[in-house]
PQR file of N, CA, C, O and H, with PARSE charges and radii, in Angstrom:
ATOM      1  N   MET A   1       4.051 130.137  58.087 -0.4000 1.5000
ATOM      2  CA  MET A   1       3.514 131.084  57.116 -0.0000 2.0000
ATOM      3  C   MET A   1       4.560 131.421  56.049  0.5500 1.7000
ATOM      4  O   MET A   1       4.224 131.516  54.869 -0.5500 1.4000
ATOM      5  N   ALA A   2       5.795 131.597  56.442 -0.4000 1.5000
ATOM      6  CA  ALA A   2       6.853 131.923  55.489 -0.0000 2.0000
ATOM      7  C   ALA A   2       7.038 130.812  54.471  0.5500 1.7000
ATOM      8  O   ALA A   2       7.293 131.077  53.296 -0.5500 1.4000
ATOM      9  H   ALA A   2       6.067 131.519  57.401  0.4000 1.0000
ATOM     10  N   ASN A   3       6.910 129.579  54.913 -0.4000 1.5000
ATOM     11  CA  ASN A   3       7.068 128.457  53.995 -0.0000 2.0000
ATOM     12  C   ASN A   3       5.998 128.465  52.906  0.5500 1.7000
ATOM     13  O   ASN A   3       6.290 128.156  51.751 -0.5500 1.4000
ATOM     14  H   ASN A   3       6.702 129.363  55.867  0.4000 1.0000
ATOM     15  N   GLU A   4       4.775 128.812  53.259 -0.4000 1.5000
ATOM     16  CA  GLU A   4       3.696 128.876  52.273 -0.0000 2.0000
ATOM     17  C   GLU A   4       3.995 129.930  51.215  0.5500 1.7000
ATOM     18  O   GLU A   4       3.773 129.707  50.025 -0.5500 1.4000
ATOM     19  H   GLU A   4       4.538 129.064  54.198  0.4000 1.0000
ATOM     20  N   THR A   5       4.498 131.075  51.652 -0.4000 1.5000
ATOM     21  CA  THR A   5       4.828 132.148  50.722 -0.0000 2.0000
ATOM     22  C   THR A   5       5.955 131.724  49.795  0.5500 1.7000
ATOM     23  O   THR A   5       5.873 131.936  48.585 -0.5500 1.4000
ATOM     24  H   THR A   5       4.679 131.256  52.619  0.4000 1.0000
ATOM     25  N   GLU A   6       7.001 131.132  50.344 -0.4000 1.5000
ATOM     26  CA  GLU A   6       8.128 130.682  49.531 -0.0000 2.0000
ATOM     27  C   GLU A   6       7.679 129.643  48.509  0.5500 1.7000
ATOM     28  O   GLU A   6       8.108 129.679  47.356 -0.5500 1.4000
ATOM     29  H   GLU A   6       7.068 130.960  51.326  0.4000 1.0000
ATOM     30  N   THR A   7       6.829 128.731  48.921 -0.4000 1.5000
ATOM     31  CA  THR A   7       6.327 127.703  48.006 -0.0000 2.0000
ATOM     32  C   THR A   7       5.523 128.333  46.876  0.5500 1.7000
ATOM     33  O   THR A   7       5.652 127.936  45.718 -0.5500 1.4000
ATOM     34  H   THR A   7       6.480 128.702  49.857  0.4000 1.0000
ATOM     35  N   LYS A   8       4.698 129.311  47.214 -0.4000 1.5000
ATOM     36  CA  LYS A   8       3.881 129.989  46.204 -0.0000 2.0000
ATOM     37  C   LYS A   8       4.775 130.663  45.165  0.5500 1.7000
ATOM     38  O   LYS A   8       4.533 130.537  43.965 -0.5500 1.4000
ATOM     39  H   LYS A   8       4.594 129.634  48.155  0.4000 1.0000
ATOM     40  N   ILE A   9       5.799 131.373  45.616 -0.4000 1.5000
ATOM     41  CA  ILE A   9       6.725 132.042  44.702 -0.0000 2.0000
ATOM     42  C   ILE A   9       7.432 131.010  43.826  0.5500 1.7000
ATOM     43  O   ILE A   9       7.550 131.197  42.615 -0.5500 1.4000
ATOM     44  H   ILE A   9       5.995 131.476  46.591  0.4000 1.0000
ATOM     45  N   THR A  10       7.899 129.935  44.430 -0.4000 1.5000
ATOM     46  CA  THR A  10       8.591 128.891  43.678 -0.0000 2.0000
ATOM     47  C   THR A  10       7.681 128.309  42.607  0.5500 1.7000
ATOM     48  O   THR A  10       8.110 128.116  41.469 -0.5500 1.4000
ATOM     49  H   THR A  10       7.804 129.783  45.414  0.4000 1.0000
ATOM     50  N   ASN A  11       6.442 128.029  42.953 -0.4000 1.5000
ATOM     51  CA  ASN A  11       5.498 127.477  41.984 -0.0000 2.0000
ATOM     52  C   ASN A  11       5.216 128.454  40.844  0.5500 1.7000
ATOM     53  O   ASN A  11       5.101 128.044  39.690 -0.5500 1.4000
ATOM     54  H   ASN A  11       6.094 128.185  43.878  0.4000 1.0000
ATOM     55  N   GLU A  12       5.107 129.728  41.159 -0.4000 1.5000
ATOM     56  CA  GLU A  12       4.870 130.729  40.121 -0.0000 2.0000
ATOM     57  C   GLU A  12       6.062 130.817  39.181  0.5500 1.7000
ATOM     58  O   GLU A  12       5.888 130.921  37.966 -0.5500 1.4000
ATOM     59  H   GLU A  12       5.201 130.062  42.097  0.4000 1.0000
ATOM     60  N   VAL A  13       7.267 130.777  39.729 -0.4000 1.5000
ATOM     61  CA  VAL A  13       8.478 130.872  38.928 -0.0000 2.0000
ATOM     62  C   VAL A  13       8.585 129.687  37.973  0.5500 1.7000
ATOM     63  O   VAL A  13       9.004 129.849  36.827 -0.5500 1.4000
ATOM     64  H   VAL A  13       7.408 130.693  40.716  0.4000 1.0000
ATOM     65  N   LYS A  14       8.211 128.501  38.437 -0.4000 1.5000
ATOM     66  CA  LYS A  14       8.272 127.313  37.587 -0.0000 2.0000
ATOM     67  C   LYS A  14       7.377 127.452  36.364  0.5500 1.7000
ATOM     68  O   LYS A  14       7.657 126.855  35.324 -0.5500 1.4000
ATOM     69  H   LYS A  14       7.870 128.369  39.368  0.4000 1.0000
ATOM     70  N   GLU A  15       6.312 128.227  36.471 -0.4000 1.5000
ATOM     71  CA  GLU A  15       5.375 128.390  35.367 -0.0000 2.0000
ATOM     72  C   GLU A  15       5.825 129.442  34.356  0.5500 1.7000
ATOM     73  O   GLU A  15       5.265 129.514  33.263 -0.5500 1.4000
ATOM     74  H   GLU A  15       6.085 128.712  37.316  0.4000 1.0000
ATOM     75  N   LEU A  16       6.814 130.254  34.692 -0.4000 1.5000
ATOM     76  CA  LEU A  16       7.264 131.295  33.779 -0.0000 2.0000
ATOM     77  C   LEU A  16       8.032 130.680  32.622  0.5500 1.7000
ATOM     78  O   LEU A  16       8.751 129.695  32.792 -0.5500 1.4000
ATOM     79  H   LEU A  16       7.269 130.196  35.581  0.4000 1.0000
ATOM     80  N   SER A  17       7.876 131.258  31.467 -0.4000 1.5000
ATOM     81  CA  SER A  17       8.647 130.805  30.317 -0.0000 2.0000
ATOM     82  C   SER A  17       8.980 131.996  29.438  0.5500 1.7000
ATOM     83  O   SER A  17       8.242 132.981  29.402 -0.5500 1.4000
ATOM     84  H   SER A  17       7.292 132.058  31.329  0.4000 1.0000
ATOM     85  N   SER A  18      10.089 131.899  28.734 -0.4000 1.5000
ATOM     86  CA  SER A  18      10.446 132.956  27.796 -0.0000 2.0000
ATOM     87  C   SER A  18      10.238 132.434  26.382  0.5500 1.7000
ATOM     88  O   SER A  18      10.516 131.272  26.087 -0.5500 1.4000
ATOM     89  H   SER A  18      10.688 131.099  28.764  0.4000 1.0000
ATOM     90  N   VAL A  19       9.753 133.298  25.526 -0.4000 1.5000
ATOM     91  CA  VAL A  19       9.542 132.972  24.123 -0.0000 2.0000
ATOM     92  C   VAL A  19      10.458 133.877  23.314  0.5500 1.7000
ATOM     93  O   VAL A  19      10.485 135.093  23.506 -0.5500 1.4000
ATOM     94  H   VAL A  19       9.527 134.242  25.766  0.4000 1.0000
ATOM     95  N   ILE A  20      11.203 133.266  22.410 -0.4000 1.5000
ATOM     96  CA  ILE A  20      12.209 134.012  21.664 -0.0000 2.0000
ATOM     97  C   ILE A  20      11.844 134.060  20.188  0.5500 1.7000
ATOM     98  O   ILE A  20      11.453 133.051  19.599 -0.5500 1.4000
ATOM     99  H   ILE A  20      11.181 132.278  22.253  0.4000 1.0000
ATOM    100  N   ASN A  21      11.974 135.221  19.608 -0.4000 1.5000
ATOM    101  CA  ASN A  21      11.809 135.387  18.171 -0.0000 2.0000
ATOM    102  C   ASN A  21      13.049 136.109  17.669  0.5500 1.7000
ATOM    103  O   ASN A  21      13.251 137.285  17.970 -0.5500 1.4000
ATOM    104  H   ASN A  21      12.291 136.040  20.086  0.4000 1.0000
ATOM    105  N   TYR A  22      13.879 135.409  16.907 -0.4000 1.5000
ATOM    106  CA  TYR A  22      15.133 135.986  16.428 -0.0000 2.0000
ATOM    107  C   TYR A  22      14.978 136.389  14.969  0.5500 1.7000
ATOM    108  O   TYR A  22      14.693 135.548  14.116 -0.5500 1.4000
ATOM    109  H   TYR A  22      13.715 134.453  16.662  0.4000 1.0000
ATOM    110  N   ASN A  23      15.163 137.671  14.681 -0.4000 1.5000
ATOM    111  CA  ASN A  23      15.009 138.191  13.319 -0.0000 2.0000
ATOM    112  C   ASN A  23      16.335 138.734  12.812  0.5500 1.7000
ATOM    113  O   ASN A  23      17.030 139.450  13.533 -0.5500 1.4000
ATOM    114  H   ASN A  23      15.394 138.354  15.374  0.4000 1.0000
ATOM    115  N   THR A  24      16.687 138.401  11.589 -0.4000 1.5000
ATOM    116  CA  THR A  24      17.917 138.937  11.006 -0.0000 2.0000
ATOM    117  C   THR A  24      17.612 139.607   9.674  0.5500 1.7000
ATOM    118  O   THR A  24      16.720 139.192   8.934 -0.5500 1.4000
ATOM    119  H   THR A  24      16.123 137.819  11.003  0.4000 1.0000
ATOM    120  N   SER A  25      18.362 140.633   9.395 -0.4000 1.5000
ATOM    121  CA  SER A  25      18.345 141.259   8.080 -0.0000 2.0000
ATOM    122  C   SER A  25      19.775 141.718   7.824  0.5500 1.7000
ATOM    123  O   SER A  25      20.668 141.404   8.610 -0.5500 1.4000
ATOM    124  H   SER A  25      19.087 140.970   9.996  0.4000 1.0000
ATOM    125  N   GLU A  26      20.006 142.447   6.752 -0.4000 1.5000
ATOM    126  CA  GLU A  26      21.369 142.833   6.404 -0.0000 2.0000
ATOM    127  C   GLU A  26      22.047 143.658   7.492  0.5500 1.7000
ATOM    128  O   GLU A  26      23.237 143.485   7.755 -0.5500 1.4000
ATOM    129  H   GLU A  26      19.280 142.703   6.114  0.4000 1.0000
ATOM    130  N   ASP A  27      21.297 144.550   8.120 -0.4000 1.5000
ATOM    131  CA  ASP A  27      21.939 145.480   9.046 -0.0000 2.0000
ATOM    132  C   ASP A  27      21.407 145.435  10.476  0.5500 1.7000
ATOM    133  O   ASP A  27      21.775 146.275  11.296 -0.5500 1.4000
ATOM    134  H   ASP A  27      20.331 144.691   7.907  0.4000 1.0000
ATOM    135  N   VAL A  28      20.549 144.470  10.782 -0.4000 1.5000
ATOM    136  CA  VAL A  28      20.034 144.421  12.153 -0.0000 2.0000
ATOM    137  C   VAL A  28      19.783 142.981  12.578  0.5500 1.7000
ATOM    138  O   VAL A  28      19.291 142.173  11.791 -0.5500 1.4000
ATOM    139  H   VAL A  28      20.250 143.787  10.115  0.4000 1.0000
ATOM    140  N   ASN A  29      20.119 142.665  13.811 -0.4000 1.5000
ATOM    141  CA  ASN A  29      19.840 141.362  14.414 -0.0000 2.0000
ATOM    142  C   ASN A  29      19.040 141.615  15.682  0.5500 1.7000
ATOM    143  O   ASN A  29      19.606 141.958  16.720 -0.5500 1.4000
ATOM    144  H   ASN A  29      20.519 143.321  14.451  0.4000 1.0000
ATOM    145  N   ASN A  30      17.740 141.448  15.601 -0.4000 1.5000
ATOM    146  CA  ASN A  30      16.880 141.693  16.758 -0.0000 2.0000
ATOM    147  C   ASN A  30      16.538 140.397  17.469  0.5500 1.7000
ATOM    148  O   ASN A  30      16.178 139.398  16.844 -0.5500 1.4000
ATOM    149  H   ASN A  30      17.280 141.169  14.758  0.4000 1.0000
ATOM    150  N   CYS A  31      16.657 140.434  18.779 -0.4000 1.5000
ATOM    151  CA  CYS A  31      16.274 139.311  19.625 -0.0000 2.0000
ATOM    152  C   CYS A  31      15.066 139.778  20.434  0.5500 1.7000
ATOM    153  O   CYS A  31      15.201 140.583  21.356 -0.5500 1.4000
ATOM    154  H   CYS A  31      16.949 141.245  19.286  0.4000 1.0000
ATOM    155  N   GLU A  32      13.909 139.278  20.090 -0.4000 1.5000
ATOM    156  CA  GLU A  32      12.658 139.674  20.738 -0.0000 2.0000
ATOM    157  C   GLU A  32      12.336 138.650  21.821  0.5500 1.7000
ATOM    158  O   GLU A  32      12.201 137.461  21.534 -0.5500 1.4000
ATOM    159  H   GLU A  32      13.799 138.624  19.342  0.4000 1.0000
ATOM    160  N   ILE A  33      12.214 139.111  23.067 -0.4000 1.5000
ATOM    161  CA  ILE A  33      12.008 138.207  24.200 -0.0000 2.0000
ATOM    162  C   ILE A  33      10.718 138.581  24.920  0.5500 1.7000
ATOM    163  O   ILE A  33      10.514 139.738  25.287 -0.5500 1.4000
ATOM    164  H   ILE A  33      12.324 140.077  23.300  0.4000 1.0000
ATOM    165  N   THR A  34       9.856 137.599  25.117 -0.4000 1.5000
ATOM    166  CA  THR A  34       8.660 137.809  25.924 -0.0000 2.0000
ATOM    167  C   THR A  34       8.662 136.804  27.063  0.5500 1.7000
ATOM    168  O   THR A  34       9.108 135.667  26.903 -0.5500 1.4000
ATOM    169  H   THR A  34      10.022 136.659  24.818  0.4000 1.0000
ATOM    170  N   ILE A  35       8.163 137.229  28.207 -0.4000 1.5000
ATOM    171  CA  ILE A  35       8.012 136.337  29.356 -0.0000 2.0000
ATOM    172  C   ILE A  35       6.523 136.245  29.663  0.5500 1.7000
ATOM    173  O   ILE A  35       5.842 137.256  29.830 -0.5500 1.4000
ATOM    174  H   ILE A  35       7.801 138.152  28.338  0.4000 1.0000
ATOM    175  N   ARG A  36       6.037 135.012  29.733 -0.4000 1.5000
ATOM    176  CA  ARG A  36       4.618 134.771  29.999 -0.0000 2.0000
ATOM    177  C   ARG A  36       4.472 133.834  31.191  0.5500 1.7000
ATOM    178  O   ARG A  36       5.355 133.026  31.479 -0.5500 1.4000
ATOM    179  H   ARG A  36       6.591 134.190  29.597  0.4000 1.0000
ATOM    180  N   ASP A  37       3.337 133.960  31.878 -0.4000 1.5000
ATOM    181  CA  ASP A  37       3.060 133.043  32.980 -0.0000 2.0000
ATOM    182  C   ASP A  37       2.416 131.773  32.435  0.5500 1.7000
ATOM    183  O   ASP A  37       2.257 131.618  31.224 -0.5500 1.4000
ATOM    184  H   ASP A  37       2.620 134.616  31.644  0.4000 1.0000
ATOM    185  N   GLY A  38       2.052 130.875  33.326 -0.4000 1.5000
ATOM    186  CA  GLY A  38       1.487 129.592  32.928 -0.0000 2.0000
ATOM    187  C   GLY A  38       0.183 129.703  32.161  0.5500 1.7000
ATOM    188  O   GLY A  38      -0.196 128.779  31.441 -0.5500 1.4000
ATOM    189  H   GLY A  38       2.182 131.001  34.310  0.4000 1.0000
ATOM    190  N   ASN A  39      -0.512 130.832  32.310 -0.4000 1.5000
ATOM    191  CA  ASN A  39      -1.778 131.056  31.604 -0.0000 2.0000
ATOM    192  C   ASN A  39      -1.589 131.805  30.285  0.5500 1.7000
ATOM    193  O   ASN A  39      -2.562 132.099  29.591 -0.5500 1.4000
ATOM    194  H   ASN A  39      -0.205 131.583  32.894  0.4000 1.0000
ATOM    195  N   GLY A  40      -0.349 132.109  29.944 -0.4000 1.5000
ATOM    196  CA  GLY A  40      -0.072 132.823  28.704 -0.0000 2.0000
ATOM    197  C   GLY A  40      -0.125 134.334  28.825  0.5500 1.7000
ATOM    198  O   GLY A  40       0.016 135.039  27.826 -0.5500 1.4000
ATOM    199  H   GLY A  40       0.441 131.870  30.507  0.4000 1.0000
ATOM    200  N   LYS A  41      -0.330 134.851  30.050 -0.4000 1.5000
ATOM    201  CA  LYS A  41      -0.393 136.301  30.259 -0.0000 2.0000
ATOM    202  C   LYS A  41       0.999 136.905  30.080  0.5500 1.7000
ATOM    203  O   LYS A  41       1.975 136.414  30.647 -0.5500 1.4000
ATOM    204  H   LYS A  41      -0.445 134.278  30.862  0.4000 1.0000
ATOM    205  N   LEU A  42       1.080 137.968  29.289 -0.4000 1.5000
ATOM    206  CA  LEU A  42       2.346 138.647  29.049 -0.0000 2.0000
ATOM    207  C   LEU A  42       2.802 139.373  30.314  0.5500 1.7000
ATOM    208  O   LEU A  42       2.064 140.186  30.871 -0.5500 1.4000
ATOM    209  H   LEU A  42       0.287 138.366  28.828  0.4000 1.0000
ATOM    210  N   LEU A  43       4.019 139.075  30.762 -0.4000 1.5000
ATOM    211  CA  LEU A  43       4.565 139.700  31.965 -0.0000 2.0000
ATOM    212  C   LEU A  43       5.680 140.688  31.637  0.5500 1.7000
ATOM    213  O   LEU A  43       5.831 141.704  32.316 -0.5500 1.4000
ATOM    214  H   LEU A  43       4.618 138.415  30.309  0.4000 1.0000
ATOM    215  N   ALA A  44       6.453 140.397  30.607 -0.4000 1.5000
ATOM    216  CA  ALA A  44       7.564 141.271  30.248 -0.0000 2.0000
ATOM    217  C   ALA A  44       7.882 141.095  28.771  0.5500 1.7000
ATOM    218  O   ALA A  44       7.640 140.038  28.189 -0.5500 1.4000
ATOM    219  H   ALA A  44       6.330 139.572  30.055  0.4000 1.0000
ATOM    220  N   TYR A  45       8.431 142.153  28.176 -0.4000 1.5000
ATOM    221  CA  TYR A  45       8.741 142.137  26.752 -0.0000 2.0000
ATOM    222  C   TYR A  45       9.932 143.045  26.503  0.5500 1.7000
ATOM    223  O   TYR A  45      10.007 144.137  27.066 -0.5500 1.4000
ATOM    224  H   TYR A  45       8.628 143.012  28.649  0.4000 1.0000
ATOM    225  N   THR A  46      10.860 142.608  25.669 -0.4000 1.5000
ATOM    226  CA  THR A  46      11.988 143.453  25.306 -0.0000 2.0000
ATOM    227  C   THR A  46      12.525 143.032  23.954  0.5500 1.7000
ATOM    228  O   THR A  46      12.312 141.902  23.515 -0.5500 1.4000
ATOM    229  H   THR A  46      10.799 141.721  25.211  0.4000 1.0000
ATOM    230  N   ILE A  47      13.212 143.930  23.303 -0.4000 1.5000
ATOM    231  CA  ILE A  47      13.956 143.610  22.084 -0.0000 2.0000
ATOM    232  C   ILE A  47      15.390 144.059  22.319  0.5500 1.7000
ATOM    233  O   ILE A  47      15.633 145.210  22.682 -0.5500 1.4000
ATOM    234  H   ILE A  47      13.385 144.848  23.659  0.4000 1.0000
ATOM    235  N   VAL A  48      16.339 143.154  22.114 -0.4000 1.5000
ATOM    236  CA  VAL A  48      17.752 143.469  22.290 -0.0000 2.0000
ATOM    237  C   VAL A  48      18.513 143.091  21.029  0.5500 1.7000
ATOM    238  O   VAL A  48      18.026 142.313  20.209 -0.5500 1.4000
ATOM    239  H   VAL A  48      16.141 142.219  21.819  0.4000 1.0000
ATOM    240  N   TYR A  49      19.704 143.646  20.880 -0.4000 1.5000
ATOM    241  CA  TYR A  49      20.568 143.282  19.766 -0.0000 2.0000
ATOM    242  C   TYR A  49      21.256 141.967  20.103  0.5500 1.7000
ATOM    243  O   TYR A  49      21.724 141.783  21.227 -0.5500 1.4000
ATOM    244  H   TYR A  49      20.099 144.279  21.546  0.4000 1.0000
ATOM    245  N   ALA A  50      21.322 141.059  19.149 -0.4000 1.5000
ATOM    246  CA  ALA A  50      21.992 139.777  19.361 -0.0000 2.0000
ATOM    247  C   ALA A  50      22.912 139.493  18.184  0.5500 1.7000
ATOM    248  O   ALA A  50      22.574 139.783  17.036 -0.5500 1.4000
ATOM    249  H   ALA A  50      20.943 141.209  18.236  0.4000 1.0000
ATOM    250  N   THR A  51      24.067 138.930  18.473 -0.4000 1.5000
ATOM    251  CA  THR A  51      25.035 138.630  17.420 -0.0000 2.0000
ATOM    252  C   THR A  51      24.722 137.337  16.690  0.5500 1.7000
ATOM    253  O   THR A  51      25.203 137.118  15.578 -0.5500 1.4000
ATOM    254  H   THR A  51      24.342 138.695  19.405  0.4000 1.0000
ATOM    255  N   SER A  52      23.916 136.474  17.311 -0.4000 1.5000
ATOM    256  CA  SER A  52      23.552 135.195  16.701 -0.0000 2.0000
ATOM    257  C   SER A  52      22.306 134.659  17.395  0.5500 1.7000
ATOM    258  O   SER A  52      21.859 135.215  18.398 -0.5500 1.4000
ATOM    259  H   SER A  52      23.526 136.652  18.214  0.4000 1.0000
ATOM    260  N   GLU A  53      21.754 133.589  16.864 -0.4000 1.5000
ATOM    261  CA  GLU A  53      20.591 132.978  17.510 -0.0000 2.0000
ATOM    262  C   GLU A  53      20.982 132.401  18.867  0.5500 1.7000
ATOM    263  O   GLU A  53      20.206 132.457  19.820 -0.5500 1.4000
ATOM    264  H   GLU A  53      22.117 133.137  16.049  0.4000 1.0000
ATOM    265  N   LEU A  54      22.191 131.846  18.949 -0.4000 1.5000
ATOM    266  CA  LEU A  54      22.690 131.314  20.222 -0.0000 2.0000
ATOM    267  C   LEU A  54      22.816 132.438  21.249  0.5500 1.7000
ATOM    268  O   LEU A  54      22.455 132.264  22.413 -0.5500 1.4000
ATOM    269  H   LEU A  54      22.822 131.800  18.174  0.4000 1.0000
ATOM    270  N   ASN A  55      23.327 133.586  20.819 -0.4000 1.5000
ATOM    271  CA  ASN A  55      23.445 134.740  21.705 -0.0000 2.0000
ATOM    272  C   ASN A  55      22.066 135.223  22.143  0.5500 1.7000
ATOM    273  O   ASN A  55      21.891 135.654  23.283 -0.5500 1.4000
ATOM    274  H   ASN A  55      23.621 133.728  19.874  0.4000 1.0000
ATOM    275  N   CYS A  56      21.104 135.155  21.256 -0.4000 1.5000
ATOM    276  CA  CYS A  56      19.721 135.527  21.588 -0.0000 2.0000
ATOM    277  C   CYS A  56      19.181 134.605  22.677  0.5500 1.7000
ATOM    278  O   CYS A  56      18.569 135.070  23.638 -0.5500 1.4000
ATOM    279  H   CYS A  56      21.247 134.805  20.330  0.4000 1.0000
ATOM    280  N   ASN A  57      19.404 133.309  22.532 -0.4000 1.5000
ATOM    281  CA  ASN A  57      18.959 132.345  23.542 -0.0000 2.0000
ATOM    282  C   ASN A  57      19.608 132.630  24.891  0.5500 1.7000
ATOM    283  O   ASN A  57      18.946 132.570  25.927 -0.5500 1.4000
ATOM    284  H   ASN A  57      19.901 132.931  21.751  0.4000 1.0000
ATOM    285  N   TYR A  58      20.903 132.942  24.879 -0.4000 1.5000
ATOM    286  CA  TYR A  58      21.634 133.264  26.108 -0.0000 2.0000
ATOM    287  C   TYR A  58      21.026 134.508  26.772  0.5500 1.7000
ATOM    288  O   TYR A  58      20.782 134.520  27.978 -0.5500 1.4000
ATOM    289  H   TYR A  58      21.441 132.991  24.037  0.4000 1.0000
ATOM    290  N   GLN A  59      20.790 135.541  25.976 -0.4000 1.5000
ATOM    291  CA  GLN A  59      20.222 136.776  26.526 -0.0000 2.0000
ATOM    292  C   GLN A  59      18.816 136.544  27.078  0.5500 1.7000
ATOM    293  O   GLN A  59      18.436 137.142  28.085 -0.5500 1.4000
ATOM    294  H   GLN A  59      20.988 135.531  24.996  0.4000 1.0000
ATOM    295  N   ALA A  60      18.051 135.683  26.427 -0.4000 1.5000
ATOM    296  CA  ALA A  60      16.704 135.369  26.912 -0.0000 2.0000
ATOM    297  C   ALA A  60      16.770 134.664  28.259  0.5500 1.7000
ATOM    298  O   ALA A  60      15.973 134.953  29.151 -0.5500 1.4000
ATOM    299  H   ALA A  60      18.360 135.197  25.609  0.4000 1.0000
ATOM    300  N   ASP A  61      17.718 133.737  28.413 -0.4000 1.5000
ATOM    301  CA  ASP A  61      17.896 133.052  29.697 -0.0000 2.0000
ATOM    302  C   ASP A  61      18.235 134.051  30.791  0.5500 1.7000
ATOM    303  O   ASP A  61      17.686 133.986  31.891 -0.5500 1.4000
ATOM    304  H   ASP A  61      18.366 133.502  27.688  0.4000 1.0000
ATOM    305  N   LYS A  62      19.144 134.980  30.490 -0.4000 1.5000
ATOM    306  CA  LYS A  62      19.553 135.988  31.470 -0.0000 2.0000
ATOM    307  C   LYS A  62      18.392 136.930  31.803  0.5500 1.7000
ATOM    308  O   LYS A  62      18.216 137.314  32.959 -0.5500 1.4000
ATOM    309  H   LYS A  62      19.590 135.033  29.596  0.4000 1.0000
ATOM    310  N   TYR A  63      17.614 137.296  30.807 -0.4000 1.5000
ATOM    311  CA  TYR A  63      16.457 138.179  31.009 -0.0000 2.0000
ATOM    312  C   TYR A  63      15.432 137.508  31.918  0.5500 1.7000
ATOM    313  O   TYR A  63      14.866 138.149  32.803 -0.5500 1.4000
ATOM    314  H   TYR A  63      17.757 136.985  29.867  0.4000 1.0000
ATOM    315  N   LEU A  64      15.194 136.215  31.695 -0.4000 1.5000
ATOM    316  CA  LEU A  64      14.260 135.464  32.532 -0.0000 2.0000
ATOM    317  C   LEU A  64      14.793 135.354  33.956  0.5500 1.7000
ATOM    318  O   LEU A  64      14.040 135.529  34.914 -0.5500 1.4000
ATOM    319  H   LEU A  64      15.653 135.695  30.976  0.4000 1.0000
ATOM    320  N   GLU A  65      16.083 135.065  34.103 -0.4000 1.5000
ATOM    321  CA  GLU A  65      16.694 134.989  35.441 -0.0000 2.0000
ATOM    322  C   GLU A  65      16.535 136.314  36.176  0.5500 1.7000
ATOM    323  O   GLU A  65      16.184 136.335  37.356 -0.5500 1.4000
ATOM    324  H   GLU A  65      16.695 134.922  33.325  0.4000 1.0000
ATOM    325  N   GLN A  66      16.794 137.424  35.479 -0.4000 1.5000
ATOM    326  CA  GLN A  66      16.689 138.745  36.102 -0.0000 2.0000
ATOM    327  C   GLN A  66      15.248 139.056  36.474  0.5500 1.7000
ATOM    328  O   GLN A  66      14.991 139.632  37.531 -0.5500 1.4000
ATOM    329  H   GLN A  66      17.079 137.407  34.521  0.4000 1.0000
ATOM    330  N   TYR A  67      14.306 138.682  35.616 -0.4000 1.5000
ATOM    331  CA  TYR A  67      12.888 138.901  35.909 -0.0000 2.0000
ATOM    332  C   TYR A  67      12.495 138.152  37.179  0.5500 1.7000
ATOM    333  O   TYR A  67      11.816 138.701  38.048 -0.5500 1.4000
ATOM    334  H   TYR A  67      14.514 138.215  34.757  0.4000 1.0000
ATOM    335  N   ILE A  68      12.925 136.900  37.280 -0.4000 1.5000
ATOM    336  CA  ILE A  68      12.620 136.087  38.465 -0.0000 2.0000
ATOM    337  C   ILE A  68      13.230 136.719  39.711  0.5500 1.7000
ATOM    338  O   ILE A  68      12.578 136.803  40.752 -0.5500 1.4000
ATOM    339  H   ILE A  68      13.476 136.454  36.575  0.4000 1.0000
ATOM    340  N   ALA A  69      14.483 137.165  39.607 -0.4000 1.5000
ATOM    341  CA  ALA A  69      15.158 137.790  40.749 -0.0000 2.0000
ATOM    342  C   ALA A  69      14.434 139.069  41.179  0.5500 1.7000
ATOM    343  O   ALA A  69      14.288 139.330  42.373 -0.5500 1.4000
ATOM    344  H   ALA A  69      15.013 137.097  38.762  0.4000 1.0000
ATOM    345  N   ASP A  70      13.988 139.853  40.219 -0.4000 1.5000
ATOM    346  CA  ASP A  70      13.315 141.117  40.524 -0.0000 2.0000
ATOM    347  C   ASP A  70      11.919 140.924  41.116  0.5500 1.7000
ATOM    348  O   ASP A  70      11.410 141.815  41.796 -0.5500 1.4000
ATOM    349  H   ASP A  70      14.107 139.641  39.249  0.4000 1.0000
ATOM    350  N   HIS A  71      11.298 139.775  40.867 -0.4000 1.5000
ATOM    351  CA  HIS A  71       9.917 139.559  41.294 -0.0000 2.0000
ATOM    352  C   HIS A  71       9.767 138.448  42.325  0.5500 1.7000
ATOM    353  O   HIS A  71       8.671 137.927  42.533 -0.5500 1.4000
ATOM    354  H   HIS A  71      11.712 139.051  40.315  0.4000 1.0000
ATOM    355  N   SER A  72      10.860 138.094  42.959 -0.4000 1.5000
ATOM    356  CA  SER A  72      10.803 137.041  43.994 -0.0000 2.0000
ATOM    357  C   SER A  72      10.760 137.652  45.371  0.5500 1.7000
ATOM    358  O   SER A  72      10.710 136.929  46.366 -0.5500 1.4000
ATOM    359  H   SER A  72      11.750 138.517  42.789  0.4000 1.0000
TER
END
């Protein structure tokens, strides 16, 4: 029974994806991160400050990792 549960969680995690929208202006760098499941349902959303687009991507990866850890 435990194996079935672990497999289900693993399969759900594989379907998660983060979508990043990086916006810049003179005085603000917003990194908008959304996490959606395989069906496109919104699971999590946040906006954080990012120093660059690369930093935004890094923060999105960490946000997704933390979401998976919190919901596993």
